[in-house]
mmCIF file of the N, C-alpha and C atoms, coordinates in Angstrom:
data_MODEL
# 
_entry.id   MODEL 
# 
loop_
_atom_site.group_PDB 
_atom_site.id 
_atom_site.type_symbol 
_atom_site.label_atom_id 
_atom_site.label_alt_id 
_atom_site.label_comp_id 
_atom_site.label_asym_id 
_atom_site.label_entity_id 
_atom_site.label_seq_id 
_atom_site.pdbx_PDB_ins_code 
_atom_site.Cartn_x 
_atom_site.Cartn_y 
_atom_site.Cartn_z 
_atom_site.occupancy 
_atom_site.B_iso_or_equiv 
_atom_site.pdbx_formal_charge 
_atom_site.auth_seq_id 
_atom_site.auth_comp_id 
_atom_site.auth_asym_id 
_atom_site.auth_atom_id 
_atom_site.pdbx_PDB_model_num 
ATOM 1   N N  . VAL A 1 1  ? -16.632 71.220 38.688 1.00 0.00 ? 1  VAL A N  1 
ATOM 2   C CA . VAL A 1 1  ? -16.607 71.585 37.454 1.00 0.00 ? 1  VAL A CA 1 
ATOM 3   C C  . VAL A 1 1  ? -15.333 72.452 37.265 1.00 0.00 ? 1  VAL A C  1 
ATOM 4   N N  . PRO A 1 2  ? -14.856 71.956 36.240 1.00 0.00 ? 2  PRO A N  1 
ATOM 5   C CA . PRO A 1 2  ? -13.426 71.990 34.829 1.00 0.00 ? 2  PRO A CA 1 
ATOM 6   C C  . PRO A 1 2  ? -13.559 73.830 35.322 1.00 0.00 ? 2  PRO A C  1 
ATOM 7   N N  . LEU A 1 3  ? -13.164 74.361 34.909 1.00 0.00 ? 3  LEU A N  1 
ATOM 8   C CA . LEU A 1 3  ? -13.226 76.273 35.134 1.00 0.00 ? 3  LEU A CA 1 
ATOM 9   C C  . LEU A 1 3  ? -13.341 76.545 33.329 1.00 0.00 ? 3  LEU A C  1 
ATOM 10  N N  . ALA A 1 4  ? -13.326 75.490 32.895 1.00 0.00 ? 4  ALA A N  1 
ATOM 11  C CA . ALA A 1 4  ? -13.291 75.820 31.046 1.00 0.00 ? 4  ALA A CA 1 
ATOM 12  C C  . ALA A 1 4  ? -14.458 75.827 31.397 1.00 0.00 ? 4  ALA A C  1 
ATOM 13  N N  . GLU A 1 5  ? -16.056 74.694 31.905 1.00 0.00 ? 5  GLU A N  1 
ATOM 14  C CA . GLU A 1 5  ? -17.012 75.231 31.846 1.00 0.00 ? 5  GLU A CA 1 
ATOM 15  C C  . GLU A 1 5  ? -17.886 76.077 32.056 1.00 0.00 ? 5  GLU A C  1 
ATOM 16  N N  . ILE A 1 6  ? -17.085 76.781 33.873 1.00 0.00 ? 6  ILE A N  1 
ATOM 17  C CA . ILE A 1 6  ? -17.572 78.156 33.487 1.00 0.00 ? 6  ILE A CA 1 
ATOM 18  C C  . ILE A 1 6  ? -17.033 79.309 32.899 1.00 0.00 ? 6  ILE A C  1 
ATOM 19  N N  . ALA A 1 7  ? -16.289 79.119 32.343 1.00 0.00 ? 7  ALA A N  1 
ATOM 20  C CA . ALA A 1 7  ? -16.131 79.745 31.247 1.00 0.00 ? 7  ALA A CA 1 
ATOM 21  C C  . ALA A 1 7  ? -16.774 79.636 29.561 1.00 0.00 ? 7  ALA A C  1 
ATOM 22  N N  . ASP A 1 8  ? -17.349 78.285 29.718 1.00 0.00 ? 8  ASP A N  1 
ATOM 23  C CA . ASP A 1 8  ? -18.320 78.762 29.112 1.00 0.00 ? 8  ASP A CA 1 
ATOM 24  C C  . ASP A 1 8  ? -19.394 78.550 29.057 1.00 0.00 ? 8  ASP A C  1 
ATOM 25  N N  . HIS A 1 9  ? -20.186 78.926 30.585 1.00 0.00 ? 9  HIS A N  1 
ATOM 26  C CA . HIS A 1 9  ? -21.223 79.148 30.918 1.00 0.00 ? 9  HIS A CA 1 
ATOM 27  C C  . HIS A 1 9  ? -21.373 81.300 31.341 1.00 0.00 ? 9  HIS A C  1 
ATOM 28  N N  . GLY A 1 10 ? -20.340 81.773 31.154 1.00 0.00 ? 10 GLY A N  1 
ATOM 29  C CA . GLY A 1 10 ? -19.896 82.674 30.986 1.00 0.00 ? 10 GLY A CA 1 
ATOM 30  C C  . GLY A 1 10 ? -19.842 83.526 32.128 1.00 0.00 ? 10 GLY A C  1 
ATOM 31  N N  . HIS A 1 11 ? -19.056 83.106 32.808 1.00 0.00 ? 11 HIS A N  1 
ATOM 32  C CA . HIS A 1 11 ? -18.638 82.839 34.553 1.00 0.00 ? 11 HIS A CA 1 
ATOM 33  C C  . HIS A 1 11 ? -19.871 83.010 35.400 1.00 0.00 ? 11 HIS A C  1 
ATOM 34  N N  . VAL A 1 12 ? -20.928 82.505 34.661 1.00 0.00 ? 12 VAL A N  1 
ATOM 35  C CA . VAL A 1 12 ? -22.370 82.195 35.890 1.00 0.00 ? 12 VAL A CA 1 
ATOM 36  C C  . VAL A 1 12 ? -21.939 81.433 36.349 1.00 0.00 ? 12 VAL A C  1 
ATOM 37  N N  . LEU A 1 13 ? -22.639 80.964 37.417 1.00 0.00 ? 13 LEU A N  1 
ATOM 38  C CA . LEU A 1 13 ? -22.123 80.393 39.185 1.00 0.00 ? 13 LEU A CA 1 
ATOM 39  C C  . LEU A 1 13 ? -23.284 79.856 39.363 1.00 0.00 ? 13 LEU A C  1 
ATOM 40  N N  . THR A 1 14 ? -24.967 80.039 38.931 1.00 0.00 ? 14 THR A N  1 
ATOM 41  C CA . THR A 1 14 ? -25.744 79.614 39.095 1.00 0.00 ? 14 THR A CA 1 
ATOM 42  C C  . THR A 1 14 ? -25.956 78.398 39.690 1.00 0.00 ? 14 THR A C  1 
ATOM 43  N N  . PRO A 1 15 ? -25.852 77.416 40.396 1.00 0.00 ? 15 PRO A N  1 
ATOM 44  C CA . PRO A 1 15 ? -25.790 76.054 40.742 1.00 0.00 ? 15 PRO A CA 1 
ATOM 45  C C  . PRO A 1 15 ? -26.876 75.777 39.802 1.00 0.00 ? 15 PRO A C  1 
ATOM 46  N N  . GLY A 1 16 ? -28.046 75.381 39.494 1.00 0.00 ? 16 GLY A N  1 
ATOM 47  C CA . GLY A 1 16 ? -28.258 74.419 38.532 1.00 0.00 ? 16 GLY A CA 1 
ATOM 48  C C  . GLY A 1 16 ? -27.353 74.041 37.374 1.00 0.00 ? 16 GLY A C  1 
ATOM 49  N N  . ARG A 1 17 ? -26.714 74.897 37.215 1.00 0.00 ? 17 ARG A N  1 
ATOM 50  C CA . ARG A 1 17 ? -26.179 74.881 35.407 1.00 0.00 ? 17 ARG A CA 1 
ATOM 51  C C  . ARG A 1 17 ? -24.955 73.740 35.826 1.00 0.00 ? 17 ARG A C  1 
ATOM 52  N N  . TYR A 1 18 ? -24.759 73.259 36.777 1.00 0.00 ? 18 TYR A N  1 
ATOM 53  C CA . TYR A 1 18 ? -23.432 72.409 36.869 1.00 0.00 ? 18 TYR A CA 1 
ATOM 54  C C  . TYR A 1 18 ? -24.134 70.679 37.754 1.00 0.00 ? 18 TYR A C  1 
ATOM 55  N N  . VAL A 1 19 ? -25.828 71.224 38.379 1.00 0.00 ? 19 VAL A N  1 
ATOM 56  C CA . VAL A 1 19 ? -25.664 70.038 38.942 1.00 0.00 ? 19 VAL A CA 1 
ATOM 57  C C  . VAL A 1 19 ? -27.872 69.356 38.329 1.00 0.00 ? 19 VAL A C  1 
ATOM 58  N N  . GLY A 1 20 ? -27.065 68.278 37.845 1.00 0.00 ? 20 GLY A N  1 
ATOM 59  C CA . GLY A 1 20 ? -28.678 67.679 36.749 1.00 0.00 ? 20 GLY A CA 1 
ATOM 60  C C  . GLY A 1 20 ? -29.267 67.053 37.403 1.00 0.00 ? 20 GLY A C  1 
ATOM 61  N N  . ALA A 1 21 ? -30.970 67.143 36.636 1.00 0.00 ? 21 ALA A N  1 
ATOM 62  C CA . ALA A 1 21 ? -31.852 67.383 37.964 1.00 0.00 ? 21 ALA A CA 1 
ATOM 63  C C  . ALA A 1 21 ? -32.104 65.443 37.467 1.00 0.00 ? 21 ALA A C  1 
ATOM 64  N N  . GLU A 1 22 ? -32.668 65.071 38.945 1.00 0.00 ? 22 GLU A N  1 
ATOM 65  C CA . GLU A 1 22 ? -32.960 63.764 38.706 1.00 0.00 ? 22 GLU A CA 1 
ATOM 66  C C  . GLU A 1 22 ? -34.256 63.025 37.783 1.00 0.00 ? 22 GLU A C  1 
ATOM 67  N N  . ALA A 1 23 ? -33.987 62.057 37.672 1.00 0.00 ? 23 ALA A N  1 
ATOM 68  C CA . ALA A 1 23 ? -35.102 61.657 36.664 1.00 0.00 ? 23 ALA A CA 1 
ATOM 69  C C  . ALA A 1 23 ? -36.111 61.567 37.706 1.00 0.00 ? 23 ALA A C  1 
ATOM 70  N N  . VAL A 1 24 ? -37.794 61.880 37.389 1.00 0.00 ? 24 VAL A N  1 
ATOM 71  C CA . VAL A 1 24 ? -38.613 61.497 38.976 1.00 0.00 ? 24 VAL A CA 1 
ATOM 72  C C  . VAL A 1 24 ? -39.703 60.597 38.316 1.00 0.00 ? 24 VAL A C  1 
ATOM 73  N N  . GLU A 1 25 ? -39.954 59.062 38.808 1.00 0.00 ? 25 GLU A N  1 
ATOM 74  C CA . GLU A 1 25 ? -41.218 58.562 38.176 1.00 0.00 ? 25 GLU A CA 1 
ATOM 75  C C  . GLU A 1 25 ? -42.125 59.213 38.669 1.00 0.00 ? 25 GLU A C  1 
ATOM 76  N N  . ASP A 1 26 ? -43.814 58.275 37.503 1.00 0.00 ? 26 ASP A N  1 
ATOM 77  C CA . ASP A 1 26 ? -44.455 59.043 37.804 1.00 0.00 ? 26 ASP A CA 1 
ATOM 78  C C  . ASP A 1 26 ? -44.485 57.938 38.904 1.00 0.00 ? 26 ASP A C  1 
ATOM 79  N N  . ASP A 1 27 ? -45.354 57.784 40.001 1.00 0.00 ? 27 ASP A N  1 
ATOM 80  C CA . ASP A 1 27 ? -46.476 56.500 40.875 1.00 0.00 ? 27 ASP A CA 1 
ATOM 81  C C  . ASP A 1 27 ? -47.643 56.156 40.190 1.00 0.00 ? 27 ASP A C  1 
ATOM 82  N N  . ASP A 1 28 ? -47.743 56.895 38.949 1.00 0.00 ? 28 ASP A N  1 
ATOM 83  C CA . ASP A 1 28 ? -49.488 56.331 38.712 1.00 0.00 ? 28 ASP A CA 1 
ATOM 84  C C  . ASP A 1 28 ? -50.735 56.630 39.512 1.00 0.00 ? 28 ASP A C  1 
ATOM 85  N N  . GLU A 1 29 ? -49.795 57.672 40.913 1.00 0.00 ? 29 GLU A N  1 
ATOM 86  C CA . GLU A 1 29 ? -50.820 58.382 42.022 1.00 0.00 ? 29 GLU A CA 1 
ATOM 87  C C  . GLU A 1 29 ? -51.461 59.064 41.534 1.00 0.00 ? 29 GLU A C  1 
ATOM 88  N N  . ALA A 1 30 ? -53.203 59.112 41.458 1.00 0.00 ? 30 ALA A N  1 
ATOM 89  C CA . ALA A 1 30 ? -53.937 60.583 41.434 1.00 0.00 ? 30 ALA A CA 1 
ATOM 90  C C  . ALA A 1 30 ? -53.249 61.072 42.084 1.00 0.00 ? 30 ALA A C  1 
ATOM 91  N N  . PHE A 1 31 ? -53.733 62.381 41.688 1.00 0.00 ? 31 PHE A N  1 
ATOM 92  C CA . PHE A 1 31 ? -53.107 63.796 42.355 1.00 0.00 ? 31 PHE A CA 1 
ATOM 93  C C  . PHE A 1 31 ? -54.167 64.078 43.439 1.00 0.00 ? 31 PHE A C  1 
ATOM 94  N N  . VAL A 1 32 ? -55.107 64.661 43.247 1.00 0.00 ? 32 VAL A N  1 
ATOM 95  C CA . VAL A 1 32 ? -56.355 63.995 44.078 1.00 0.00 ? 32 VAL A CA 1 
ATOM 96  C C  . VAL A 1 32 ? -56.143 63.681 45.434 1.00 0.00 ? 32 VAL A C  1 
ATOM 97  N N  . ASP A 1 33 ? -55.779 62.512 44.907 1.00 0.00 ? 33 ASP A N  1 
ATOM 98  C CA . ASP A 1 33 ? -55.736 60.656 46.488 1.00 0.00 ? 33 ASP A CA 1 
ATOM 99  C C  . ASP A 1 33 ? -54.488 61.518 46.798 1.00 0.00 ? 33 ASP A C  1 
ATOM 100 N N  . LYS A 1 34 ? -53.146 62.245 45.624 1.00 0.00 ? 34 LYS A N  1 
ATOM 101 C CA . LYS A 1 34 ? -52.059 62.289 46.678 1.00 0.00 ? 34 LYS A CA 1 
ATOM 102 C C  . LYS A 1 34 ? -52.019 62.858 47.918 1.00 0.00 ? 34 LYS A C  1 
ATOM 103 N N  . MET A 1 35 ? -52.866 64.456 46.870 1.00 0.00 ? 35 MET A N  1 
ATOM 104 C CA . MET A 1 35 ? -52.871 65.388 47.879 1.00 0.00 ? 35 MET A CA 1 
ATOM 105 C C  . MET A 1 35 ? -53.656 65.326 48.750 1.00 0.00 ? 35 MET A C  1 
ATOM 106 N N  . GLN A 1 36 ? -54.758 64.393 49.162 1.00 0.00 ? 36 GLN A N  1 
ATOM 107 C CA . GLN A 1 36 ? -55.309 64.121 50.398 1.00 0.00 ? 36 GLN A CA 1 
ATOM 108 C C  . GLN A 1 36 ? -54.369 63.286 52.077 1.00 0.00 ? 36 GLN A C  1 
ATOM 109 N N  . ARG A 1 37 ? -53.495 62.276 50.538 1.00 0.00 ? 37 ARG A N  1 
ATOM 110 C CA . ARG A 1 37 ? -53.066 61.659 51.371 1.00 0.00 ? 37 ARG A CA 1 
ATOM 111 C C  . ARG A 1 37 ? -52.021 62.560 52.238 1.00 0.00 ? 37 ARG A C  1 
ATOM 112 N N  . LEU A 1 38 ? -51.165 63.224 51.432 1.00 0.00 ? 38 LEU A N  1 
ATOM 113 C CA . LEU A 1 38 ? -49.556 64.386 52.038 1.00 0.00 ? 38 LEU A CA 1 
ATOM 114 C C  . LEU A 1 38 ? -51.119 65.310 52.909 1.00 0.00 ? 38 LEU A C  1 
ATOM 115 N N  . THR A 1 39 ? -51.460 65.531 52.641 1.00 0.00 ? 39 THR A N  1 
ATOM 116 C CA . THR A 1 39 ? -52.646 66.421 53.309 1.00 0.00 ? 39 THR A CA 1 
ATOM 117 C C  . THR A 1 39 ? -53.154 66.312 54.880 1.00 0.00 ? 39 THR A C  1 
ATOM 118 N N  . GLU A 1 40 ? -53.357 64.836 54.735 1.00 0.00 ? 40 GLU A N  1 
ATOM 119 C CA . GLU A 1 40 ? -53.281 64.170 55.983 1.00 0.00 ? 40 GLU A CA 1 
ATOM 120 C C  . GLU A 1 40 ? -52.370 63.431 56.986 1.00 0.00 ? 40 GLU A C  1 
ATOM 121 N N  . GLN A 1 41 ? -51.622 63.203 56.201 1.00 0.00 ? 41 GLN A N  1 
ATOM 122 C CA . GLN A 1 41 ? -49.393 63.430 56.814 1.00 0.00 ? 41 GLN A CA 1 
ATOM 123 C C  . GLN A 1 41 ? -49.353 64.486 57.123 1.00 0.00 ? 41 GLN A C  1 
ATOM 124 N N  . LEU A 1 42 ? -49.635 65.427 56.665 1.00 0.00 ? 42 LEU A N  1 
ATOM 125 C CA . LEU A 1 42 ? -48.898 66.254 57.327 1.00 0.00 ? 42 LEU A CA 1 
ATOM 126 C C  . LEU A 1 42 ? -49.944 66.868 57.997 1.00 0.00 ? 42 LEU A C  1 
ATOM 127 N N  . GLY A 1 43 ? -51.710 67.151 58.279 1.00 0.00 ? 43 GLY A N  1 
ATOM 128 C CA . GLY A 1 43 ? -51.954 67.375 59.867 1.00 0.00 ? 43 GLY A CA 1 
ATOM 129 C C  . GLY A 1 43 ? -51.397 66.868 61.084 1.00 0.00 ? 43 GLY A C  1 
ATOM 130 N N  . GLU A 1 44 ? -51.466 65.349 61.045 1.00 0.00 ? 44 GLU A N  1 
ATOM 131 C CA . GLU A 1 44 ? -50.626 63.973 61.415 1.00 0.00 ? 44 GLU A CA 1 
ATOM 132 C C  . GLU A 1 44 ? -49.937 64.727 62.605 1.00 0.00 ? 44 GLU A C  1 
ATOM 133 N N  . GLN A 1 45 ? -49.028 64.613 61.397 1.00 0.00 ? 45 GLN A N  1 
ATOM 134 C CA . GLN A 1 45 ? -47.247 65.729 61.739 1.00 0.00 ? 45 GLN A CA 1 
ATOM 135 C C  . GLN A 1 45 ? -47.124 67.207 62.661 1.00 0.00 ? 45 GLN A C  1 
ATOM 136 N N  . MET A 1 46 ? -48.098 67.864 62.538 1.00 0.00 ? 46 MET A N  1 
ATOM 137 C CA . MET A 1 46 ? -48.813 68.784 62.799 1.00 0.00 ? 46 MET A CA 1 
ATOM 138 C C  . MET A 1 46 ? -49.098 69.494 65.045 1.00 0.00 ? 46 MET A C  1 
ATOM 139 N N  . ALA A 1 47 ? -49.562 68.160 64.715 1.00 0.00 ? 47 ALA A N  1 
ATOM 140 C CA . ALA A 1 47 ? -50.329 68.176 65.518 1.00 0.00 ? 47 ALA A CA 1 
ATOM 141 C C  . ALA A 1 47 ? -49.657 67.004 67.247 1.00 0.00 ? 47 ALA A C  1 
ATOM 142 N N  . LYS A 1 48 ? -48.810 65.758 66.766 1.00 0.00 ? 48 LYS A N  1 
ATOM 143 C CA . LYS A 1 48 ? -47.585 65.580 67.109 1.00 0.00 ? 48 LYS A CA 1 
ATOM 144 C C  . LYS A 1 48 ? -46.538 66.741 67.436 1.00 0.00 ? 48 LYS A C  1 
ATOM 145 N N  . GLY A 1 49 ? -47.080 67.475 66.610 1.00 0.00 ? 49 GLY A N  1 
ATOM 146 C CA . GLY A 1 49 ? -45.542 68.718 66.676 1.00 0.00 ? 49 GLY A CA 1 
ATOM 147 C C  . GLY A 1 49 ? -46.034 69.917 67.941 1.00 0.00 ? 49 GLY A C  1 
ATOM 148 N N  . ALA A 1 50 ? -47.527 69.852 68.072 1.00 0.00 ? 50 ALA A N  1 
ATOM 149 C CA . ALA A 1 50 ? -47.563 70.951 68.946 1.00 0.00 ? 50 ALA A CA 1 
ATOM 150 C C  . ALA A 1 50 ? -48.095 70.230 70.399 1.00 0.00 ? 50 ALA A C  1 
ATOM 151 N N  . GLU A 1 51 ? -48.093 68.577 70.326 1.00 0.00 ? 51 GLU A N  1 
ATOM 152 C CA . GLU A 1 51 ? -48.057 68.296 71.082 1.00 0.00 ? 51 GLU A CA 1 
ATOM 153 C C  . GLU A 1 51 ? -46.407 67.857 71.986 1.00 0.00 ? 51 GLU A C  1 
ATOM 154 N N  . LEU A 1 52 ? -45.144 67.882 70.954 1.00 0.00 ? 52 LEU A N  1 
ATOM 155 C CA . LEU A 1 52 ? -44.057 68.102 71.159 1.00 0.00 ? 52 LEU A CA 1 
ATOM 156 C C  . LEU A 1 52 ? -44.201 69.581 72.188 1.00 0.00 ? 52 LEU A C  1 
ATOM 157 N N  . ASP A 1 53 ? -44.193 70.759 71.048 1.00 0.00 ? 53 ASP A N  1 
ATOM 158 C CA . ASP A 1 53 ? -44.229 72.131 72.262 1.00 0.00 ? 53 ASP A CA 1 
ATOM 159 C C  . ASP A 1 53 ? -44.491 72.358 72.760 1.00 0.00 ? 53 ASP A C  1 
ATOM 160 N N  . ALA A 1 54 ? -46.142 71.660 73.664 1.00 0.00 ? 54 ALA A N  1 
ATOM 161 C CA . ALA A 1 54 ? -46.153 72.333 74.231 1.00 0.00 ? 54 ALA A CA 1 
ATOM 162 C C  . ALA A 1 54 ? -45.414 70.685 75.867 1.00 0.00 ? 54 ALA A C  1 
ATOM 163 N N  . VAL A 1 55 ? -44.933 69.483 75.376 1.00 0.00 ? 55 VAL A N  1 
ATOM 164 C CA . VAL A 1 55 ? -44.388 68.832 76.333 1.00 0.00 ? 55 VAL A CA 1 
ATOM 165 C C  . VAL A 1 55 ? -42.289 69.559 76.816 1.00 0.00 ? 55 VAL A C  1 
ATOM 166 N N  . ILE A 1 56 ? -41.890 70.357 75.765 1.00 0.00 ? 56 ILE A N  1 
ATOM 167 C CA . ILE A 1 56 ? -40.688 71.087 75.244 1.00 0.00 ? 56 ILE A CA 1 
ATOM 168 C C  . ILE A 1 56 ? -41.041 72.723 76.592 1.00 0.00 ? 56 ILE A C  1 
ATOM 169 N N  . ARG A 1 57 ? -42.024 73.415 75.863 1.00 0.00 ? 57 ARG A N  1 
ATOM 170 C CA . ARG A 1 57 ? -43.241 74.153 77.129 1.00 0.00 ? 57 ARG A CA 1 
ATOM 171 C C  . ARG A 1 57 ? -43.052 74.242 78.766 1.00 0.00 ? 57 ARG A C  1 
ATOM 172 N N  . LYS A 1 58 ? -43.618 72.967 78.982 1.00 0.00 ? 58 LYS A N  1 
ATOM 173 C CA . LYS A 1 58 ? -43.502 72.792 80.250 1.00 0.00 ? 58 LYS A CA 1 
ATOM 174 C C  . LYS A 1 58 ? -42.274 72.001 80.827 1.00 0.00 ? 58 LYS A C  1 
ATOM 175 N N  . LYS A 1 59 ? -41.339 71.263 80.341 1.00 0.00 ? 59 LYS A N  1 
ATOM 176 C CA . LYS A 1 59 ? -39.985 71.091 80.980 1.00 0.00 ? 59 LYS A CA 1 
ATOM 177 C C  . LYS A 1 59 ? -39.302 72.182 81.203 1.00 0.00 ? 59 LYS A C  1 
ATOM 178 N N  . LEU A 1 60 ? -38.958 73.079 79.756 1.00 0.00 ? 60 LEU A N  1 
ATOM 179 C CA . LEU A 1 60 ? -38.419 74.232 80.541 1.00 0.00 ? 60 LEU A CA 1 
ATOM 180 C C  . LEU A 1 60 ? -38.968 75.315 81.743 1.00 0.00 ? 60 LEU A C  1 
ATOM 181 N N  . GLY A 1 61 ? -40.653 75.189 81.514 1.00 0.00 ? 61 GLY A N  1 
ATOM 182 C CA . GLY A 1 61 ? -41.084 75.961 82.653 1.00 0.00 ? 61 GLY A CA 1 
ATOM 183 C C  . GLY A 1 61 ? -40.263 75.080 84.031 1.00 0.00 ? 61 GLY A C  1 
ATOM 184 N N  . GLY A 1 62 ? -40.008 74.146 83.956 1.00 0.00 ? 62 GLY A N  1 
ATOM 185 C CA . GLY A 1 62 ? -40.442 73.479 85.395 1.00 0.00 ? 62 GLY A CA 1 
ATOM 186 C C  . GLY A 1 62 ? -38.846 73.719 85.765 1.00 0.00 ? 62 GLY A C  1 
ATOM 187 N N  . LEU A 1 63 ? -37.778 74.361 85.021 1.00 0.00 ? 63 LEU A N  1 
ATOM 188 C CA . LEU A 1 63 ? -36.336 74.767 84.855 1.00 0.00 ? 63 LEU A CA 1 
ATOM 189 C C  . LEU A 1 63 ? -36.009 75.869 85.226 1.00 0.00 ? 63 LEU A C  1 
ATOM 190 N N  . GLY A 1 64 ? -37.495 76.961 85.002 1.00 0.00 ? 64 GLY A N  1 
ATOM 191 C CA . GLY A 1 64 ? -37.218 78.173 85.772 1.00 0.00 ? 64 GLY A CA 1 
ATOM 192 C C  . GLY A 1 64 ? -37.208 79.145 83.732 1.00 0.00 ? 64 GLY A C  1 
ATOM 193 N N  . TYR A 1 65 ? -37.518 78.498 82.878 1.00 0.00 ? 65 TYR A N  1 
ATOM 194 C CA . TYR A 1 65 ? -37.419 78.662 81.419 1.00 0.00 ? 65 TYR A CA 1 
ATOM 195 C C  . TYR A 1 65 ? -38.870 79.150 80.855 1.00 0.00 ? 65 TYR A C  1 
ATOM 196 N N  . GLU A 1 66 ? -39.811 79.859 80.867 1.00 0.00 ? 66 GLU A N  1 
ATOM 197 C CA . GLU A 1 66 ? -40.630 79.961 79.912 1.00 0.00 ? 66 GLU A CA 1 
ATOM 198 C C  . GLU A 1 66 ? -40.951 81.175 79.423 1.00 0.00 ? 66 GLU A C  1 
ATOM 199 N N  . PHE A 1 67 ? -41.384 81.192 78.711 1.00 0.00 ? 67 PHE A N  1 
ATOM 200 C CA . PHE A 1 67 ? -42.132 82.303 77.314 1.00 0.00 ? 67 PHE A CA 1 
ATOM 201 C C  . PHE A 1 67 ? -42.963 81.467 76.935 1.00 0.00 ? 67 PHE A C  1 
# 
């Protein structure tokens, strides 16, 4: 951003002033359906994360590093 533009904004350096907001297209998916889908996906990801955590703990324990 040119210094002149920063001066025009009173030397405020809040990044939101200098970067644009990306236009978001409506996906026509109902909010309730989208939240249901996303929470199911999150639940699956969290379960996988817990499995991976257990594997990591086991591997570290095998190396003598337990916590």
